[in-house]
C-alpha positions in Angstrom: 109.1 85.3 73.3 112.1 83.2 72.3 113.1 83.1 76.0 109.6 81.9 77.0 109.7 79.2 74.3 113.2 78.1 75.5 112.0 77.9 79.1 108.9 75.9 78.1 111.1 73.5 76.1 113.3 73.1 79.1 110.3 72.6 81.5 108.7 69.8 79.5 110.4 66.6 78.4 111.3 66.6 74.7 108.9 63.7 73.9 106.0 66.0 74.9 106.9 69.0 72.7 104.9 67.9 69.7 101.8 67.6 72.0 102.0 71.1 73.4 100.6 74.3 71.9 100.6 77.9 72.9 96.9 79.0 72.7 94.6 81.9 73.2 95.7 85.3 74.2 99.3 84.2 74.3 99.3 83.5 70.5 97.5 86.8 69.9 100.1 88.7 71.8 103.0 86.9 70.1 101.6 87.9 66.7 101.0 91.5 67.8 104.5 91.7 69.2 103.5 92.6 72.7 104.5 90.9 76.0 102.1 88.3 77.3 101.5 88.3 81.0 100.6 84.7 81.4 101.4 81.4 79.6 98.4 79.6 78.2 98.9 76.1 76.8 96.9 73.2 75.4 98.4 69.8 76.0 97.5 66.4 74.6 99.6 64.6 77.2 98.8 62.2 80.0 97.5 63.9 83.1 100.1 62.0 85.1 102.8 63.8 83.2 101.4 67.2 84.2 101.1 66.4 87.9 104.6 64.9 87.8 105.8 68.3 86.6 104.1 70.1 89.5 100.9 71.1 87.8 97.7 70.9 89.9 94.2 70.5 88.7 92.0 73.6 89.3 88.3 72.9 88.9 85.8 75.6 88.3 82.0 75.7 88.0 81.9 78.7 85.6 85.0 78.2 83.5 86.9 75.1 82.0 89.2 73.2 84.4 92.9 73.9 84.0 96.2 72.6 85.2 98.1 75.3 86.9 101.6 76.1 88.1 103.4 79.3 89.0 107.0 79.6 88.0 109.2 82.5 89.0 110.7 83.0 85.5 107.4 82.4 83.6 104.7 83.5 85.9 101.3 81.8 85.8 101.3 78.7 83.5 97.8 77.4 82.7 97.2 74.3 80.7 94.0 73.1 79.1 94.2 69.3 78.9 93.3 67.6 75.6 92.4 63.9 75.4 94.1 63.7 72.0 95.7 65.9 69.3 92.5 65.7 67.4 90.7 67.5 70.2 92.6 70.7 69.5 90.1 71.9 66.9 87.3 71.3 69.4 89.1 73.3 72.0 89.7 76.2 69.7 86.1 76.4 68.5 84.9 76.5 72.1 86.8 79.7 72.7 85.4 83.2 72.5 86.7 85.1 69.5 88.6 83.8 66.4 91.5 86.2 67.1 91.9 84.4 70.4 91.5 80.9 68.9 94.8 80.3 67.3 97.4 77.8 68.4 101.2 77.7 67.9 103.6 74.9 68.3 106.8 75.3 70.4 108.6 75.5 67.1 106.6 78.6 66.1 104.2 77.1 63.5 100.8 78.8 63.5 97.6 76.7 63.5 94.6 78.8 62.6 91.6 76.7 61.5 89.1 79.5 62.3 91.0 82.1 60.2 91.6 84.4 63.2 94.7 86.1 61.9 92.9 88.5 59.5 90.6 89.4 62.5 93.6 90.1 64.6 95.2 92.4 61.9 91.9 94.3 61.7 91.2 94.2 65.4 87.8 92.5 64.8 86.0 90.4 67.3 84.3 87.6 65.5 82.8 84.8 67.6 84.2 81.3 67.1 80.7 79.7 66.9 77.0 80.6 67.1 77.0 79.7 70.8 80.2 81.4 71.8 78.4 84.1 73.8 75.6 82.0 75.2 78.2 79.4 76.4 79.6 82.1 78.6 77.9 85.5 78.6 80.8 87.1 80.5 82.5 87.0 77.1 80.4 90.0 76.1 82.2 92.1 78.7 85.5 90.7 77.7 84.7 92.0 74.2 83.8 95.4 75.6 87.1 95.4 77.5 88.9 94.7 74.2 87.0 97.5 72.6 88.6 99.9 75.1 91.9 99.3 73.3 90.7 99.6 69.7 89.0 96.3 68.9 85.4 96.2 67.6 82.7 93.5 67.6 81.8 92.5 64.1 78.2 93.1 62.9 77.1 89.5 63.6 78.4 89.5 67.1 76.9 92.8 67.9 73.6 91.6 66.4 73.8 88.5 68.6 74.2 90.7 71.7 71.3 93.0 70.8 69.1 90.1 69.8 68.3 88.7 73.2 67.8 89.4 76.9 71.0 88.4 78.6 70.1 89.2 82.2 68.7 85.7 83.1 71.9 84.1 81.9 74.1 86.6 83.7 72.3 86.3 87.1 73.9 83.0 88.3 77.5 84.0 87.2 79.8 85.0 90.0 79.9 88.8 90.1 83.7 88.7 90.5 84.0 87.6 86.8 82.3 90.8 85.7 84.2 93.0 88.1 87.5 91.6 86.8 86.6 92.6 83.3 85.4 96.0 84.5 88.7 96.7 86.3 90.8 95.6 83.4 88.7 97.9 81.1 89.4 100.8 83.5 93.2 100.3 82.8 92.8 100.6 79.0 93.2 103.7 76.8 89.5 104.3 76.4 87.8 103.0 79.5 84.6 104.9 79.1 83.7 102.8 76.1 83.1 99.8 78.3 80.3 101.5 80.2 78.9 103.3 77.1 78.7 100.1 75.2 76.9 98.3 78.1 74.1 100.9 77.8 74.1 100.9 74.0 73.9 97.1 73.8 71.5 96.9 76.8 73.5 94.3 78.5 74.5 94.0 82.2 71.8 95.9 84.0 71.6 93.1 86.5 75.3 93.5 87.2 75.7 97.2 87.2 72.3 98.8 87.4 73.8 102.2 88.5 75.1 103.2 85.1 71.7 102.5 83.5 69.9 104.5 86.2 72.3 107.5 85.6 70.9 108.2 82.2 67.5 109.3 83.7 69.0 111.5 86.5 70.0 115.1 85.8 73.7 115.8 86.6 72.6 119.1 88.3 71.3 122.5 87.4 71.9 123.2 83.7 74.0 126.2 84.4 76.6 124.0 86.1 75.9 120.8 84.0 75.1 121.7 80.4 75.9 118.1 79.5 72.6 117.1 81.0 72.3 113.7 82.5 74.4 112.0 85.2 75.6 109.2 82.9 77.0 111.7 80.4 78.7 113.7 83.2 80.2 110.6 84.8 81.6 109.3 81.5 83.1 112.8 80.7 84.7 112.8 84.2 86.1 109.4 83.5 87.5 110.5 80.1 89.2 113.5 81.6 90.6 111.3 84.4 91.9 108.8 81.8 94.0 111.7 80.4 95.3 112.5 83.8 96.1 109.1 85.3 96.4 105.4 84.3 95.5 104.3 87.8 92.3 102.1 87.6 91.4 103.1 91.1 91.5 106.8 90.2 89.4 106.2 87.1 86.9 104.1 89.1 86.5 106.9 91.6 86.1 109.4 88.9 83.3 107.4 87.2 81.3 106.9 90.4 82.2 110.1 92.3 78.6 111.2 92.1 77.1 107.9 93.1 75.1 109.7 95.8 73.0 111.5 93.2 71.2 108.3 92.5 69.7 108.6 96.0 68.1 112.0 95.3 64.3 112.1 95.3 63.1 113.0 91.8 61.0 115.9 93.2 64.3 117.6 94.2 65.8 117.5 90.7 67.9 119.0 89.3 69.6 119.7 92.6 71.3 117.1 94.7 71.8 118.5 98.2 73.7 116.1 100.4 74.8 113.8 97.6 78.3 113.7 99.1 77.0 112.1 102.3 74.6 109.9 100.4 77.5 108.7 98.2 79.6 107.9 101.2 76.8 105.7 102.5 76.2 104.0 99.2 79.8 103.4 98.3 80.5 100.4 100.7 77.5 98.3 99.8 78.0 99.1 96.1 81.6 98.0 96.2 80.9 95.0 98.4 78.2 93.8 96.0 80.8 93.9 93.2 83.3 92.1 95.4 85.9 94.8 94.9 89.1 95.1 96.9 88.9 96.9 100.2 91.2 99.6 99.0 88.7 100.5 96.3 85.9 100.5 98.8 87.7 102.9 101.0 88.8 105.1 98.1 85.3 105.5 96.6 83.7 106.2 100.0 86.4 108.9 100.6 86.0 110.5 97.2 82.2 110.5 97.3 82.3 112.1 100.8 85.0 114.7 100.1 84.8 115.8 96.4 82.0 118.3 96.8 83.9 120.1 99.5 87.2 119.9 97.6 85.5 121.4 94.5 85.2 124.6 96.6 88.9 124.6 97.4 89.5 128.3 96.8 86.7 129.2 99.2 87.7 127.0 102.1 89.1 128.2 105.4 92.6 126.9 106.2 91.2 124.7 109.0 88.8 123.1 106.5 91.6 122.5 104.0 93.6 120.8 106.7 90.6 118.7 107.8 90.0 117.7 104.1 93.6 116.6 103.9 93.2 114.5 107.1 90.1 112.9 105.8 91.8 112.1 102.4 94.7 110.6 104.3 92.3 108.4 106.3 90.6 107.3 103.1 93.8 106.7 101.1 92.9 109.3 98.5 95.6 112.0 98.9 96.6 111.4 95.3 93.2 110.5 93.8 91.1 113.3 95.3 92.9 116.3 93.6 92.7 114.3 90.3 89.0 113.8 90.7 88.5 117.5 91.4 90.4 118.4 88.2 88.4 115.8 86.1 85.1 116.8 87.6 85.4 120.5 88.2 88.5 121.7 86.4 89.8 123.0 89.7 93.3 122.8 90.9 93.9 122.1 94.6 96.6 124.8 94.8 99.0 124.1 97.7 97.6 120.6 98.3 101.0 119.1 99.0 101.8 121.7 101.6 98.4 121.2 103.3 99.2 117.5 103.4 102.5 118.1 105.1 101.0 120.3 107.7 98.1 117.9 108.3 100.6 115.1 109.0 102.4 117.0 111.8 101.8 115.4 115.2 101.6 117.1 118.6 105.3 116.7 119.3 106.2 118.3 116.0 103.9 121.1 116.7 105.4 121.7 120.1 102.4 120.5 122.1 102.6 118.4 125.3 99.4 116.3 125.4 99.8 115.9 129.2 98.8 119.5 129.5 95.3 118.5 128.2 94.8 115.4 130.2 91.0 114.7 130.3 90.4 117.3 127.6 90.7 115.5 124.3 88.5 118.0 122.4 90.6 120.9 123.6 93.8 119.1 122.6 92.4 118.6 119.1 91.5 122.3 118.9 95.0 123.4 119.8 96.5 120.9 117.4 94.4 122.3 114.6 95.2 125.9 115.6 98.9 125.1 115.5 98.5 123.4 112.1 96.7 126.5 110.7 99.5 128.7 112.0 102.2 126.5 110.3 100.2 126.6 107.1 100.0 130.3 107.1 103.7 130.6 107.7 104.2 128.9 104.3 
């Protein structure tokens, strides 16, 4: 932190130092003794001074405007402009939670008008004002993301969430803002809490209706799913995945691996025949609605399509194992799929790495001349698979 402060003092002319404050999450992280990813400042300085230093104004419809600059040795530097020093209190009270509403001078003096430090020490999320959540309802999901790493909403804030219907206020908010909080939550120590609390607090159905629907869908026949409903099963799978991998993509796929079961007609319950195919069809529109990265879209589609077959790994023919590996390679899930199987079905894909090696062998490596099968592509593929099976059995 001393290094960051030194760089900031070097970046800004000395006459501006008394008008600059570290704010928000940066102060929180400094007091907790953990690295801060970004630099958040409030500045009561002329806007011309900021633009002269290379900062550009970034305007937003859903969040406050900021001045922004990326610096190689500091990362993203975001500045909230203040018309005067007296406006600092007004800026702090407009923030979300008191533990995130402290300021610190470049000399290290803490300014804490909302008494956020005791909240920080107790990991308590207390709103800065009576309108903190209504001013920006996405703050609710930010709070749930914090709860995934040990923080807790205080009674007043939880009562405020439970005390109204948030869906009309959430509808016009860009879905990306919710998805960002969700993906951040998936990287935390207890990611399942984010989704469990959404259902408990009855907030976000308009954003992620799938998790609310899961509670009324059986996970499967009781002899295979004694946990009962699909929501419970999906959270349990996510929890087991969280113990296996810190990768948010793997955790996301674990949570929604049974997405296709939402398409089952109720008269077919508790069975879900074809839910793997249904899930593969639902995965892309689901991820696109949430504006998720393409890599996540491909991964979830692949996991939905393949996990049911992979769960029967010990029963599969060698050719089916190889085809499964080829499909996982195509979907970018060669590492994720075996983890999902372990989290979902407690099954090890024994020999998976060897199957991947064999599946990756091309015709030349298998001693096959494609010219011998000119005009017979299907026969060529059959011979390639046959040779791959032979290699696999050789060990």
